[in-house]
C-alpha positions in Angstrom: 126.0 90.4 118.7 124.8 91.0 114.9 121.9 93.2 114.1 118.6 91.5 113.9 116.5 91.8 110.9 113.3 93.6 112.6 112.7 97.8 112.5 110.7 98.3 115.5 109.2 102.0 116.4 109.0 103.9 119.7 106.0 105.4 121.2 107.5 109.0 122.4 110.6 111.3 122.5 112.7 108.9 125.2 113.1 105.4 125.9 111.3 103.6 128.1 112.4 100.6 130.1 110.3 98.4 128.1 111.5 99.7 125.5 115.5 99.2 126.4 114.5 95.5 126.8 112.7 95.5 123.4 115.8 96.8 121.6 117.9 93.9 123.6 116.4 91.5 121.7 118.6 89.7 119.2 116.1 90.0 116.5 115.8 93.5 116.8 118.8 95.3 113.9 116.9 99.1 114.0 114.7 101.7 115.0 112.5 103.8 112.9 111.4 107.1 114.1 108.2 109.3 113.7 106.8 112.7 114.4 105.7 111.6 117.9 109.4 110.9 118.6 110.4 114.4 117.8 110.4 117.5 119.9 113.7 119.8 118.8 117.1 118.8 117.9 118.6 118.3 121.1 115.9 115.9 122.5 116.5 113.9 118.9 120.3 113.7 119.4 119.8 112.6 123.0 117.4 109.9 121.7 119.5 108.4 118.7 122.0 108.5 121.3 120.3 106.4 124.0 119.7 104.2 120.7 122.8 103.8 119.7 124.3 102.8 123.1 121.5 100.2 123.9 123.6 97.6 121.6 126.8 96.5 120.1 127.3 97.0 117.5 124.7 100.2 117.4 121.1 99.7 116.1 120.1 101.8 112.8 118.3 104.6 113.3 116.0 105.3 110.4 113.3 108.0 109.4 111.3 108.8 106.4 112.4 112.3 105.8 112.3 113.2 102.3 111.0 116.5 101.8 107.4 118.1 101.4 104.7 116.1 102.7 107.1 113.6 103.8 109.3 115.1 106.2 108.8 113.9 110.1 110.9 116.5 111.9 110.1 120.1 111.0 110.5 122.6 113.9 114.8 123.2 114.1 115.0 121.5 110.2 115.4 123.1 107.1 111.5 122.9 104.7 112.8 120.9 102.3 111.1 120.8 98.7 109.1 117.9 97.7 111.2 115.6 94.8 108.5 117.1 92.3 109.7 120.7 92.8 113.5 119.4 92.0 112.3 117.9 88.8 110.6 121.0 87.8 113.9 123.1 88.1 115.4 120.4 86.1 112.9 120.9 83.5 113.9 124.4 83.5 117.7 123.7 83.2 118.9 120.5 83.3 122.5 121.3 85.1 121.1 123.4 88.0 117.9 120.8 88.8 120.9 118.4 89.2 122.8 120.7 91.6 119.7 121.1 93.6 119.0 117.3 94.0 122.4 117.2 95.1 122.3 119.9 97.4 118.9 118.9 98.9 120.1 115.4 99.5 123.5 116.7 101.4 121.2 119.2 103.4 118.7 116.7 104.2 121.2 113.7 105.2 123.3 116.6 106.9 120.8 117.6 109.5 119.6 114.3 110.0 123.2 113.0 110.6 123.9 116.2 112.8 121.4 114.7 115.3 122.5 110.9 115.0 120.2 109.8 112.3 121.9 106.9 110.3 119.3 106.5 107.7 116.4 108.7 106.0 114.4 106.1 103.1 115.5 108.3 100.5 115.6 108.8 97.4 112.1 108.0 96.0 112.7 107.0 92.3 109.5 105.7 91.7 107.9 107.3 88.1 105.5 109.6 87.8 102.8 108.8 85.7 100.0 110.5 87.0 97.9 107.9 88.6 99.8 106.9 92.5 99.3 108.2 95.6 103.2 109.0 95.5 102.4 112.0 93.2 104.9 114.7 94.3 107.1 112.5 95.9 108.7 111.5 92.6 111.0 113.6 91.0 109.8 113.2 87.4 107.7 111.4 84.6 110.5 110.4 82.6 112.7 107.5 83.5 115.8 109.1 82.2 115.3 112.2 84.3 114.6 110.5 87.6 117.8 108.2 87.2 119.6 111.6 86.7 118.2 113.3 89.8 118.3 110.1 92.2 121.9 109.6 91.3 122.5 113.3 92.2 120.6 113.0 95.0 122.2 110.1 96.3 125.4 111.8 95.8 124.8 114.6 98.2 123.6 112.2 100.6 126.8 110.1 100.3 128.9 113.1 100.6 127.0 113.8 103.8 127.9 110.6 105.4 124.4 108.8 104.8 123.6 105.6 102.7 120.9 106.0 100.0 117.6 104.0 99.9 116.2 103.8 96.7 112.1 102.7 97.2 109.7 101.1 96.2 111.2 98.8 94.1 110.1 97.7 91.2 108.0 100.9 91.1 104.8 102.1 93.0 104.1 104.9 90.1 101.7 103.2 88.0 99.2 101.9 90.2 96.4 103.9 92.0 96.0 101.5 95.1 98.2 103.0 98.2 99.6 100.0 99.5 99.4 101.3 103.2 95.6 100.3 102.8 95.9 97.6 100.0 97.4 95.6 97.8 98.6 97.7 94.5 98.4 95.2 91.2 100.3 96.5 88.1 99.5 94.0 85.4 102.0 94.7 82.9 104.3 92.2 81.7 108.1 92.2 83.0 109.3 93.5 79.3 107.1 96.5 80.3 108.7 97.4 83.6 112.1 98.5 81.8 111.0 102.4 82.5 110.3 101.7 86.4 113.7 99.9 86.6 115.8 102.1 85.0 116.8 104.5 87.9 117.9 101.1 89.9 120.0 100.1 86.6 121.4 103.5 87.1 122.1 103.7 90.6 123.2 100.2 91.3 126.5 100.0 89.4 127.5 103.2 91.6 127.5 101.1 94.7 123.6 101.9 96.0 123.6 100.9 99.4 120.2 100.1 100.1 116.6 99.3 98.6 113.5 99.0 99.9 110.9 96.7 98.1 107.2 97.4 97.7 104.2 95.4 98.9 103.2 95.5 95.1 101.7 92.5 93.3 102.7 92.0 89.5 101.1 89.1 88.6 102.5 88.4 85.0 105.6 88.4 87.0 105.2 86.2 90.3 102.0 85.3 92.4 103.6 87.0 95.5 103.9 90.7 95.9 107.3 91.8 95.4 108.1 92.4 99.3 107.6 88.4 99.3 109.0 87.5 95.9 112.6 85.7 95.5 111.8 86.2 92.0 111.7 89.9 92.3 114.3 90.0 94.9 116.8 87.3 94.5 116.6 86.8 90.7 115.9 90.7 89.1 117.1 92.9 91.9 120.1 90.7 93.2 120.8 88.6 89.8 120.0 90.9 86.8 120.5 93.9 88.2 123.3 92.9 90.2 122.4 94.5 93.4 124.9 93.8 96.7 123.7 96.0 99.4 120.7 95.7 102.0 117.2 95.1 101.3 114.4 96.5 103.2 110.6 95.2 102.9 108.2 98.0 103.1 106.4 98.3 106.7 104.9 94.6 107.3 102.2 96.4 108.9 100.5 97.9 106.1 97.8 96.9 104.3 99.3 96.0 101.2 101.0 93.1 103.1 97.9 92.3 105.3 96.3 89.4 103.2 99.6 87.2 102.7 99.3 85.5 106.6 99.8 86.7 110.1 102.8 89.1 111.5 104.8 86.0 111.4 104.0 84.5 108.4 104.5 87.7 106.6 108.2 88.1 108.3 109.3 84.7 107.1 107.9 85.1 104.0 109.8 88.2 103.4 112.9 86.7 104.9 112.8 83.5 102.7 112.6 86.0 99.5 115.8 87.6 100.4 115.0 91.0 102.7 117.5 91.9 105.4 115.1 93.9 107.1 111.7 94.2 108.1 110.1 97.4 109.7 106.9 96.7 111.8 105.2 100.2 112.6 102.7 101.4 114.8 101.8 97.8 116.2 103.5 96.9 119.4 101.4 94.0 119.6 103.0 92.6 116.1 106.5 93.7 117.5 106.2 91.3 120.9 104.4 88.5 118.6 107.2 88.7 116.4 109.9 88.6 119.4 108.1 85.8 120.8 107.2 83.5 117.8 109.7 84.6 115.1 111.8 81.4 114.7 115.0 82.7 112.6 118.9 83.0 113.0 120.2 86.5 111.9 122.2 85.9 108.6 125.8 87.0 108.8 125.8 88.3 105.3 122.7 90.4 106.1 124.5 91.8 109.4 127.2 92.8 107.3 125.0 94.6 104.9 123.1 96.3 107.6 126.3 97.3 109.5 127.5 99.2 106.5 124.7 101.5 106.9 125.5 103.5 109.9 126.1 107.2 109.3 129.8 108.4 109.6 131.0 110.4 111.9 129.6 114.0 111.2 129.3 117.6 112.1 127.0 118.6 115.3 124.1 120.8 114.3 126.1 123.7 115.3 129.2 123.5 113.2 126.9 122.2 110.4 124.9 125.5 110.5 128.0 127.6 110.6 129.4 125.8 107.3 129.3 127.5 104.0 127.6 124.4 102.2 124.8 124.7 105.0 124.3 128.7 104.3 124.5 128.0 100.3 121.7 125.4 101.0 119.7 127.7 102.6 119.8 130.2 99.4 118.7 127.2 97.6 116.0 126.6 99.2 114.7 130.4 99.6 115.4 130.3 95.6 112.8 127.2 95.4 110.1 129.2 97.8 110.5 132.7 95.6 110.2 130.9 92.3 106.8 130.1 91.1 106.1 126.6 90.4 105.5 126.0 86.1 104.3 122.4 85.1 106.3 122.3 81.8 105.8 118.5 81.8 103.0 117.9 79.9 102.5 114.1 80.3 102.1 115.1 83.8 99.0 117.1 83.6 
């Protein structure tokens, strides 16, 4: 059985019988975890083990665990800095900033991988224009800096055995609306979006494994939001930029997608546009509707792209914490916490 195109969520810290049945459905290809699914590392490892054992090939297990305000698991995990904190270190000394990005990418991925999590949807490569809700989730306001830091962060993730997922394509930084609640509209012409695309141009030639496409409307480029747009996914991302990895839509339950039909229509449009995997979060009724009414056959090419995202074999929690690299990463974290954060980027005040 190949991996299906739906990524669904769970209600608690262990699988229920109902959820085991949902995971067996051929349209399901992955599970996304939230804070409600976590109590402590041993419990998380047991949960991911149960999810992986539910199907063959194993389902993907993912989480949003960037650091700062977006970190689902806290007690028992390192408190990771927000991306902006890494960008400030880059302003102070570029070499140390890049080293910090690489080690924080490694630490995040290594700790999650030790508990059986395949993917963290990171790094965020949006440009911080000072207007978006993304704020400190962005590394920097300069696209060159974002490109360098994201590449270093993705390298650290790769060294820990985790595939990077760059988001939110083609760029969420220049719009004020939060796509969780409404559809952001960016009225710039395509030629004016080069800064937002720069991180993707830097990461893709290095073998970027995955991209998450945002619910973002660029009416000068296409009448459909990027997540439902063959122009953005098929022509720009896969064609012009040469991306060959897996494409995730952002959560189809978000307000930014709601105006484009019921949940089945949204899924059909996203798949037709070229998405490989569709997260559907915090809406069990929508998941059940999709499993009953979505009539698609998982594409073999999508299944191959998704299967490549499984985490490599990694150290368990005890061995990880005994390693010299983990201890060195903790020293970097302590240094981050001890040094006051100066805002050296005048354009971001």
